[in-house]
C-alpha positions in Angstrom: -42.8 51.4 -47.3 -39.8 53.6 -47.9 -39.1 54.0 -44.2 -39.4 50.3 -43.5 -37.0 49.6 -46.4 -34.6 52.2 -44.9 -34.9 50.5 -41.5 -34.0 47.1 -43.1 -31.1 48.8 -44.8 -29.9 50.1 -41.5 -30.1 46.7 -39.9 -28.4 45.1 -42.9 -25.4 47.5 -42.5 -25.4 47.4 -38.7 -21.8 46.4 -37.7 -23.1 44.3 -34.7 -25.0 42.0 -37.2 -22.2 41.4 -39.6 -20.4 38.0 -40.0 -17.1 39.3 -38.8 -13.8 37.6 -38.3 -12.9 40.1 -35.5 -15.4 42.4 -33.9 -15.7 45.9 -35.5 -14.7 47.7 -32.3 -13.7 50.8 -34.3 -17.1 51.4 -35.9 -19.7 50.4 -33.4 -21.5 53.5 -32.2 -24.2 54.0 -29.6 -26.8 54.4 -32.4 -26.1 50.9 -33.6 -27.1 49.4 -30.2 -30.9 49.6 -30.2 -31.6 48.4 -33.8 -28.8 45.9 -33.7 -29.9 44.2 -30.4 -33.6 44.3 -31.4 -32.8 42.5 -34.7 -30.3 40.1 -33.1 -32.8 39.1 -30.4 -35.6 38.6 -32.9 -33.4 36.3 -34.9 -32.2 34.3 -31.8 -35.8 34.0 -30.6 -36.8 32.4 -33.8 -33.7 30.1 -33.7 -34.7 29.1 -30.2 -38.3 28.3 -31.3 -37.0 26.2 -34.1 -34.6 24.4 -31.7 -37.5 23.6 -29.3 -39.8 22.4 -32.1 -37.2 20.0 -33.6 -35.4 19.0 -30.4 -34.0 15.6 -29.8 -31.7 14.4 -27.0 -28.6 14.2 -29.2 -25.6 16.4 -29.8 -26.4 17.6 -33.3 -30.1 18.3 -32.5 -29.6 19.9 -29.0 -26.1 21.0 -28.0 -24.8 22.3 -31.3 -27.8 24.6 -32.1 -27.9 25.7 -28.5 -24.2 26.6 -28.6 -24.7 28.7 -31.7 -27.5 30.7 -30.1 -25.8 31.3 -26.7 -22.4 32.1 -28.4 -24.0 34.7 -30.8 -25.6 36.5 -27.9 -22.4 36.4 -25.8 -20.2 37.7 -28.6 -22.4 40.6 -29.6 -23.3 41.6 -26.0 -19.6 41.1 -25.1 -18.7 43.8 -27.7 -21.1 46.3 -26.0 -20.1 45.4 -22.5 -16.4 45.7 -23.4 -16.9 49.1 -25.1 -18.8 50.3 -22.0 -15.8 49.4 -19.9 -13.1 51.0 -22.1 -15.0 53.7 -24.0 -17.9 54.8 -21.8 -20.2 57.5 -22.8 -23.7 58.6 -21.7 -25.1 57.7 -25.2 -23.7 54.2 -25.0 -25.0 53.8 -21.4 -28.5 54.8 -22.2 -28.6 52.6 -25.3 -27.5 49.6 -23.4 -29.9 50.4 -20.6 -32.8 50.4 -23.1 -32.0 47.0 -24.6 -30.8 45.2 -21.5 -34.3 44.0 -20.4 -34.8 42.3 -23.8 -31.4 40.6 -23.5 -32.1 39.4 -19.9 -35.6 38.2 -21.1 -33.9 36.1 -23.8 -31.4 34.7 -21.4 -34.2 33.7 -19.0 -36.2 32.2 -21.8 -33.1 30.1 -22.8 -32.3 29.2 -19.2 -35.9 28.2 -18.4 -36.7 26.3 -21.5 -38.4 23.1 -20.4 -37.8 21.3 -23.8 -34.0 22.0 -23.5 -34.0 21.0 -19.9 -35.9 17.7 -20.5 -33.7 16.9 -23.5 -30.5 17.2 -21.4 -32.1 15.0 -18.7 -33.0 12.5 -21.4 -29.3 12.4 -22.5 -28.2 11.8 -18.9 -30.7 9.0 -18.5 -30.0 7.4 -21.8 -28.1 4.2 -22.6 -25.5 6.3 -24.4 -24.6 8.2 -21.3 -21.5 6.1 -20.5 -20.2 6.4 -24.0 -20.0 10.3 -23.8 -16.6 11.9 -23.3 -15.9 13.5 -19.9 -16.3 17.0 -21.4 -19.7 16.2 -22.9 -20.8 14.7 -19.5 -19.7 18.0 -17.8 -21.7 20.0 -20.3 -24.9 18.0 -19.7 -24.5 18.0 -15.9 -23.8 21.7 -15.9 -26.7 22.6 -18.2 -29.1 20.7 -15.9 -27.8 22.4 -12.8 -27.8 25.9 -14.5 -31.4 25.4 -15.7 -32.5 24.7 -12.1 -30.6 27.7 -10.9 -32.3 29.7 -13.7 -35.7 28.8 -12.3 -36.8 26.1 -14.8 -38.6 24.2 -12.1 -40.6 27.2 -10.8 -44.3 27.4 -11.5 -46.0 30.4 -13.2 -46.3 33.0 -10.4 -43.0 32.1 -8.8 -41.3 32.1 -12.2 -42.6 35.5 -13.0 -41.4 36.8 -9.6 -38.0 35.2 -10.3 -37.8 36.8 -13.7 -38.6 40.2 -12.3 -35.8 39.8 -9.7 -33.3 38.9 -12.5 -34.3 41.9 -14.6 -34.0 44.2 -11.5 -30.6 42.7 -10.4 -29.1 43.3 -13.8 -30.3 47.0 -13.8 -29.0 47.5 -10.3 -25.5 46.1 -10.9 -25.2 48.3 -14.0 -26.2 51.3 -12.0 -23.8 50.4 -9.2 -20.8 50.3 -11.7 -21.9 53.5 -13.4 -22.1 55.3 -10.0 -18.5 54.2 -9.1 -17.2 55.4 -12.5 -19.0 58.7 -12.3 -18.0 59.4 -8.7 -14.4 58.6 -9.6 -14.6 61.0 -12.5 -16.3 63.7 -10.5 -13.6 64.0 -7.9 -10.6 66.2 -8.8 -8.3 68.2 -6.6 -6.5 71.1 -8.2 -3.1 72.0 -6.6 -1.2 75.1 -7.6 1.4 75.1 -4.8 4.2 72.6 -5.3 4.8 72.5 -1.5 1.4 70.7 -1.1 2.6 67.7 -3.2 6.1 67.4 -1.9 7.4 63.8 -2.1 5.4 63.0 -5.2 7.7 61.3 -7.7 8.3 62.6 -11.3 5.9 60.0 -12.9 3.1 61.0 -10.6 3.7 64.8 -11.2 3.7 64.1 -14.9 0.4 62.2 -14.7 -1.1 65.0 -12.5 0.0 67.7 -15.0 -1.4 65.5 -17.8 -4.8 65.3 -15.9 -4.7 69.1 -15.5 -4.2 69.6 -19.2 -7.2 67.3 -19.9 -9.3 69.4 -17.5 -8.6 72.6 -19.4 -5.3 73.9 -17.8 -3.5 73.7 -21.0 -0.2 75.2 -19.8 0.2 72.7 -16.9 3.7 71.1 -16.7 5.0 68.5 -14.3 7.6 71.0 -13.1 5.4 74.0 -12.4 1.9 72.7 -12.3 -1.0 73.1 -11.8 -1.6 69.5 -10.9 -4.9 67.6 -10.7 -5.1 64.6 -8.3 -7.9 62.1 -9.1 -9.1 58.9 -7.5 -8.0 56.8 -10.4 -5.6 54.2 -9.2 -2.2 55.5 -10.5 -3.0 59.0 -9.0 -4.5 57.8 -5.7 -1.8 55.2 -4.9 1.0 57.7 -5.7 -0.5 60.2 -3.2 -1.1 57.6 -0.5 2.5 56.3 -0.8 4.5 59.4 -1.4 2.8 62.7 -0.4 4.5 64.1 2.6 1.6 66.4 3.2 -0.4 64.4 5.8 -3.6 66.5 5.4 -3.6 65.9 1.6 -3.3 62.1 2.2 -6.2 62.3 4.7 -8.4 64.3 2.2 -7.7 61.9 -0.6 -8.2 58.8 1.6 -11.5 60.1 3.0 -12.7 60.8 -0.6 -11.7 57.3 -1.6 -13.5 55.4 1.2 -16.6 57.5 0.7 -16.7 57.0 -3.1 -20.3 56.6 -4.5 -21.8 56.9 -1.0 -23.6 60.3 -1.1 -25.9 62.5 -3.2 -27.1 61.3 -6.5 -24.4 58.7 -6.8 -25.1 57.0 -3.5 -24.8 53.2 -3.8 -26.1 52.4 -0.3 -29.7 51.8 -1.3 -28.6 49.9 -4.4 -26.6 47.5 -2.2 -29.6 47.0 0.1 -31.8 46.2 -2.9 -29.3 43.9 -4.5 -28.9 41.9 -1.2 -32.6 41.8 -0.6 -33.3 40.5 -4.2 -30.5 37.9 -4.1 -32.0 36.5 -0.8 -35.5 36.4 -2.4 -34.0 34.6 -5.4 -32.3 32.1 -3.1 -35.5 31.4 -1.2 -37.5 30.9 -4.5 -34.9 28.2 -5.5 -35.2 26.5 -2.0 -31.8 27.7 -0.7 -31.3 29.3 2.7 -29.2 32.2 1.4 -27.5 33.5 -1.7 -24.1 32.1 -0.8 -25.6 28.6 -1.2 -26.8 29.5 -4.7 -23.3 30.8 -5.5 -21.6 27.7 -4.1 -23.8 25.3 -6.2 -21.4 26.0 -9.1 -18.1 26.2 -7.3 -15.4 23.8 -6.0 -15.9 24.9 -2.3 -18.8 24.9 0.1 -19.6 27.7 2.5 -18.0 25.7 5.4 -14.9 24.9 3.4 -14.4 28.5 2.3 -14.9 29.8 5.8 -12.5 27.2 7.2 -9.8 28.2 4.7 -10.3 31.9 5.4 -10.1 31.3 9.2 -6.9 29.2 8.8 -5.3 31.9 6.7 -6.6 34.7 9.1 -5.0 33.0 12.1 -1.7 32.6 10.2 -1.8 36.3 9.2 -3.1 38.1 12.3 0.0 38.3 14.5 2.2 39.2 11.5 -0.2 42.0 10.6 -0.2 43.3 14.2 3.6 43.2 14.1 3.6 45.1 10.8 1.8 48.0 12.4 4.2 48.0 15.4 7.1 48.1 13.0 5.6 51.1 11.2 5.0 53.0 14.4 8.5 52.4 15.6 10.0 53.4 12.3 7.8 56.6 12.0 8.8 57.6 15.5 12.5 57.0 14.7 12.0 59.5 11.8 10.6 62.1 14.1 7.1 61.8 12.8 4.6 63.5 15.2 2.0 60.9 14.2 4.3 58.0 15.2 2.2 56.9 18.2 -1.0 57.4 16.4 -0.7 56.0 12.9 -4.0 55.8 11.0 -5.3 54.7 7.6 -3.8 57.6 5.6 -0.3 57.0 7.2 0.0 53.3 6.6 0.9 53.3 2.9 3.2 56.3 3.2 5.2 54.9 6.1 5.2 51.4 4.6 6.9 52.8 1.5 9.5 54.7 3.7 10.1 51.5 5.8 10.5 49.4 2.6 13.0 51.9 1.2 14.9 51.9 4.4 14.8 48.1 5.1 15.4 46.9 1.5 16.8 50.1 0.0 14.1 49.7 -2.7 12.4 52.8 -4.1 9.5 51.7 -6.3 9.8 55.0 -8.3 13.5 54.6 -8.9 12.8 51.1 -10.3 10.3 52.3 -12.9 13.0 53.1 -15.6 13.9 49.4 -15.4 10.3 48.3 -16.0 9.3 49.8 -19.4 6.3 48.2 -21.0 8.1 47.0 -24.2 10.7 45.1 -22.1 8.0 43.6 -19.8 6.0 42.3 -22.8 9.2 40.8 -24.5 10.1 39.0 -21.3 6.6 37.8 -20.7 6.4 36.4 -24.3 9.8 34.7 -23.9 8.7 33.1 -20.7 5.5 31.8 -22.4 7.8 30.3 -25.1 10.0 28.6 -22.6 7.2 27.2 -20.5 4.6 26.4 -23.1 6.3 26.2 -26.4 4.4 29.1 -28.0 5.5 32.1 -30.2 3.7 35.4 -29.8 4.0 38.1 -32.5 2.6 41.4 -33.2 -0.5 41.4 -35.5 -1.4 45.1 -35.2 -3.7 46.2 -38.1 -5.2 42.7 -38.5 -8.2 43.5 -36.3 -10.0 46.7 -35.6 -9.3 48.3 -32.2 -11.2 50.8 -30.0 -8.2 53.1 -29.2 -4.9 53.8 -30.9 -3.0 52.5 -27.8 -4.5 49.0 -28.2 -2.1 46.3 -29.4 -3.1 43.1 -31.2 -1.1 39.8 -31.1 -1.1 36.4 -32.7 -0.2 33.2 -30.8 1.4 30.4 -32.7 2.3 26.8 -31.7 5.7 25.1 -32.3 4.6 24.3 -35.9 4.0 28.0 -36.5 0.3 27.6 -37.0 -1.9 30.3 -35.4 -3.8 29.0 -32.3 -5.2 32.2 -30.8 -5.2 36.0 -30.8 -5.4 38.7 -28.2 -5.9 42.5 -27.7 -3.9 44.4 -25.0 -5.2 47.8 -23.8 -2.6 48.8 -21.2 -3.1 52.4 -20.0 -5.4 54.3 -17.7 -8.0 56.6 -19.3 -10.0 58.0 -16.4 -12.6 59.8 -18.5 -13.9 56.7 -20.3 -12.4 53.5 -18.8 -13.3 51.7 -15.6 -10.7 51.0 -13.0 -8.9 47.8 -12.4 -7.5 45.1 -14.7 -9.3 42.2 -16.4 -9.2 39.6 -19.1 -12.3 38.5 -21.0 -13.1 36.4 -24.0 -14.0 37.8 -27.4 -14.4 34.3 -29.0 -14.0 30.9 -27.4 -12.5 28.0 -29.2 -15.2 25.9 -30.9 -15.5 23.1 -33.4 -19.2 23.9 -34.1 -18.4 27.6 -34.9 -15.5 27.0 -37.2 -15.3 29.4 -40.2 -14.2 29.2 -43.8 -13.5 25.5 -44.0 -11.3 25.4 -40.9 -11.7 22.7 -38.3 -12.1 25.0 -35.3 -12.8 28.6 -34.5 -9.7 30.0 -32.7 -10.0 31.7 -29.3 -9.6 35.4 -29.1 -9.1 37.3 -25.7 -8.7 40.8 -24.5 -6.4 41.9 -21.7 -7.1 45.3 -20.1 -4.9 47.1 -17.6 -4.9 50.6 -16.0 -1.2 51.4 -15.7 0.7 54.6 -15.9 0.5 55.9 -19.5 3.6 57.1 -21.4 4.5 60.7 -20.5 6.1 62.8 -23.2 8.4 60.7 -25.3 9.1 58.1 -22.5 7.4 54.7 -22.8 5.1 53.5 -20.0 7.4 53.1 -17.0 5.8 50.6 -14.6 5.8 49.9 -10.9 6.6 46.3 -9.9 2.9 45.9 -9.0 1.9 46.9 -12.5 4.3 44.3 -13.9 2.7 41.6 -11.6 -0.8 42.8 -12.9 0.2 42.2 -16.5 1.5 38.8 -15.7 -1.7 38.0 -13.8 -4.0 39.0 -16.6 -1.8 37.1 -19.1 -2.3 34.0 -17.0 -6.1 34.2 -17.5 -5.5 34.8 -21.3 -3.3 31.8 -21.6 -6.0 29.5 -20.1 -8.5 30.9 -22.6 -6.1 30.7 -25.6 -4.2 27.5 -25.0 -7.2 25.3 -24.5 -7.4 22.1 -26.5 -11.0 21.7 -25.8 -13.2 21.8 -29.0 -16.5 21.7 -27.2 -17.3 25.4 -27.2 -19.4 25.3 -24.0 -16.4 24.1 -21.9 -13.5 25.6 -23.9 -10.9 27.9 -22.3 -12.2 29.6 -19.2 -15.8 28.5 -19.9 -17.3 25.9 -17.6 -14.5 26.2 -15.1 -15.7 26.5 -11.5 -15.3 30.2 -10.5 -13.0 29.5 -7.5 -10.5 27.8 -9.8 -10.3 30.5 -12.5 -7.7 32.5 -10.7 -5.2 29.6 -10.6 -3.3 30.3 -13.9 -3.3 34.1 -13.3 -1.9 33.9 -9.8 0.5 31.2 -10.9 2.0 33.6 -13.5 2.7 36.2 -10.9 5.2 33.9 -9.2 7.5 34.2 -12.3 8.0 38.0 -11.6 10.3 36.8 -8.8 12.2 34.3 -10.9 15.7 35.5 -11.5 16.0 34.8 -15.2 12.5 36.2 -16.0 13.0 39.3 -13.9 16.5 40.0 -15.2 15.1 39.6 -18.8 12.6 42.4 -18.0 14.7 44.7 -15.9 16.8 46.7 -18.4 17.0 50.5 -18.0 14.9 52.0 -20.9 17.5 54.6 -21.8 20.9 53.0 -21.0 20.0 49.4 -21.3 21.9 48.5 -18.1 20.5 45.5 -16.2 19.0 45.8 -12.7 21.8 45.3 -10.2 21.9 41.8 -8.7 21.6 43.2 -5.1 18.4 45.0 -6.1 17.0 41.8 -7.4 17.8 40.0 -4.1 16.2 42.9 -2.2 13.0 42.6 -4.4 12.8 38.9 -3.6 13.4 39.6 0.2 10.8 42.4 0.1 8.2 39.9 -1.3 7.1 38.9 2.3 7.1 42.6 3.5 3.8 43.2 5.2 2.5 39.8 3.9 0.4 39.4 7.0 -1.4 42.8 6.4 -1.9 42.2 2.7 -3.3 38.7 3.3 -5.6 40.0 6.0 -6.9 42.7 3.6 -8.0 40.0 1.1 -9.5 37.9 3.9 -11.5 41.0 5.1 -13.0 41.5 1.6 -13.8 37.7 1.3 -15.3 37.5 4.8 -17.5 40.6 4.5 -18.8 39.2 1.2 -19.7 35.8 2.7 -21.2 37.4 5.8 -23.5 39.7 3.7 -24.6 36.7 1.6 -25.2 34.2 4.5 -26.2 35.9 7.7 -27.2 39.5 6.9 -30.9 40.2 7.0 -31.8 43.1 4.6 -33.9 45.7 6.4 -33.1 44.2 9.8 -31.5 45.7 12.9 -27.9 45.6 11.5 -26.9 47.8 8.5 -24.4 46.7 5.8 -21.9 49.1 7.5 -22.4 47.4 10.9 -21.6 44.0 9.2 -18.5 45.5 7.7 -17.4 46.9 11.1 -18.1 43.6 12.8 -16.1 41.6 10.3 -13.3 44.2 10.5 -12.8 43.5 14.2 -11.1 40.3 13.4 -9.7 41.1 10.0 -8.3 44.7 10.4 -5.7 45.7 13.0 -6.7 49.4 12.7 -10.5 49.5 12.8 -12.2 51.3 9.8 -13.3 54.9 10.3 -16.9 55.2 11.4 -17.7 56.9 8.1 -15.9 54.3 6.0 -18.2 53.3 3.0 -15.8 51.1 1.1 -18.8 48.8 0.3 -20.2 51.5 -2.0 -17.2 50.9 -4.3 -17.0 47.1 -3.9 -17.7 46.4 -7.6 -16.4 42.9 -7.5 -19.4 41.7 -5.6 -22.1 44.2 -6.6 -21.2 44.8 -10.3 -19.0 41.9 -11.1 -19.2 38.1 -10.9 -17.7 37.7 -7.4 -20.9 37.7 -5.2 -20.4 35.2 -2.4 -17.2 34.3 -4.3 -14.5 36.8 -3.4 -13.0 34.0 -1.3 -12.0 32.5 -4.7 -8.9 34.6 -4.8 -7.6 32.9 -1.7 -8.9 29.5 -2.7 -7.1 29.7 -6.1 -4.0 31.3 -4.5 -3.6 28.0 -2.5 -3.9 26.1 -5.9 -1.6 28.5 -7.7 1.2 28.5 -5.1 1.1 24.7 -4.9 1.2 24.5 -8.7 4.2 26.8 -8.8 5.9 24.7 -6.1 6.0 21.8 -8.7 8.5 24.0 -10.6 10.4 24.7 -7.4 10.5 20.9 -6.7 11.8 20.3 -10.2 14.4 23.0 -9.9 13.9 26.5 -11.2 17.5 26.6 -12.5 17.1 23.3 -14.4 15.8 24.5 -17.7 15.0 21.0 -19.0 12.9 20.3 -15.8 11.2 23.7 -16.1 10.2 23.0 -19.7 8.9 19.5 -18.9 6.9 20.8 -16.0 5.6 23.7 -18.1 4.5 21.3 -20.8 2.6 19.3 -18.2 1.0 22.5 -16.9 0.0 23.4 -20.4 -1.5 19.9 -21.1 -3.6 19.9 -17.9 -4.4 23.3 -16.3 -4.3 25.3 -19.5 -5.6 22.7 -22.0 -8.5 21.0 -20.4 -10.8 24.0 -19.9 -14.1 23.3 -18.2 -14.1 19.8 -19.7 -12.8 18.2 -16.5 -13.4 19.0 -12.8 -10.7 21.4 -11.6 -9.9 19.3 -8.6 -9.2 16.3 -10.9 -7.2 18.6 -13.3 -5.0 19.8 -10.4 -4.3 16.2 -9.2 -3.5 15.2 -12.8 -0.9 18.0 -12.8 0.5 17.8 -9.3 0.0 14.1 -8.5 -1.8 14.9 -5.2 -4.5 17.1 -3.6 -3.5 20.7 -3.0 -2.3 22.0 0.4 -1.9 25.7 1.6 1.7 25.1 2.8 3.3 26.6 -0.4 1.2 29.7 -0.1 2.1 30.3 3.5 5.8 29.6 2.8 5.8 32.1 -0.1 4.3 34.6 2.2 6.7 33.9 5.0 3.7 32.9 7.2 4.4 29.2 7.6 5.7 29.2 11.1 2.8 31.4 12.2 0.3 28.8 11.0 2.2 25.9 12.6 
């Protein structure tokens, strides 16, 4: 009796189970995971049974209780997933691994509930159907489609097989991501001779010395070393762009392309298994391949996606070939022995030298003009101009998972709070996964309003991996890091500025996957807008503005190697579609053969025979982009075309910019998943999208013509 009372006590005090206003990120520990998730799932199962017992095809008796169940699961699981991404530990991993099957089982039980499915079908077939709002119709249609894709129509044996596949896929993608993180952590190159890292800028040396200190070389300094090079993005990119030592570049490049492809962290077999199970799942659902399953909930079709990629590939190819020729010519003019024979570990290095020579822009020398506090101020000012919102610091209001994390409040023109967000900017290789992302903490919802309010406000988190502050200097950013912050903020805006009160389609929920990158890529365009950029670019010590001629060079450099960069994204998207349409797991061709075959028409310099980049391709094997990576290009067409509405109105005409910004807010940012994205776009732009603006921005328009 005593031990069971103790257990109940533990559950009662478990932070995951509290009724919190903001998640208790600061106190959730691995030992809370097992008891917390067990108790949560038990409660939600009984809520689900009650819903099925009393179900009626009406909003209060079906959709509202369903939203409460699914939201509770996604909020609590979201806390764990988030902590695993930003504060990873072996204890947290193992706890999540233990409870994951229970969570997947509940999701499948929800997704395959016949009573829920039949009730949604009854709403669609009822006389009231025509009286429903567009958002409610989208919820009903989407729930019916999702149920079918979740296997609701499968009979007993097939359903069991389907459920086993889902459990296994969840496990495999977790393992894939863990292997990538562990392989990244495992690689470190200690350098004691400064000659070996000649060319590395001061920020990179500071970072490498900081890494050395964290690895036990407590006397390491940026001036005298020792230095530790890692495969974490800020370290890897600095070496590839600036290290004069060609053999060091080669060593780091080879380590990078073979990440998680050997020994106990080899992802090859995991990829094989994932592709095999995805194909089995597609066949069970009566589709020919997994890409068809993926496209069932997207704007595009396989044909349309392939057609767009091919159009962009043709527009990019000659420009990319010319890029390589330009680099060879330049390297030879500088007396480089590798000039005639440039290969993968030379491209970024010579690109940087050519960029410096052609535009007289040195990324590193620009860093002092892009300090994080200035970037954030300018970003918030832009949001105020375009969308009429105020953003203010609210640090201390919500618990955080690391002292560097900031918390902000978003207010509308009447000064009422409408949303909140966390911002975690810096790279922490020992515990934080690579990349940058935004995700929801809470979605806006009428049903889940608290404390007598009319709606629960949306809360987001934005996570980046940029260069941390070194010594007493703030984080000094590269221009790419500035673009990344603008990108993730675009996602956050769509989540936070939604006016949709139906929680299941509020913010980024319910938006077709190939449209979700529209606001994020749209925001990147503002980094080249004179007023915005000049608002950011103030020297962190002297306060002097970025010289006008440097601004003009930055804008001119925007199309530098645009063909090559476009082709790189097309390669990722094409190999993803190829693996999910034509590849036969266990057949004659290996995954690496497919990669090489696709590379023949998407890479000017063929990959090395030992290239295993697929083993680190987390987007499609551990993220949500399977048979969906093309979405970046699809949404880039939409975002460039949306930005061209501001160009048409006149970027120097502040009244026109504000009016167009208001229209963008009321359509793209406000309507969430409550209206089809193609219709939302037409409502904003007044016509269907075209790729012309994208090709024009990239300097590739004449090539496509």
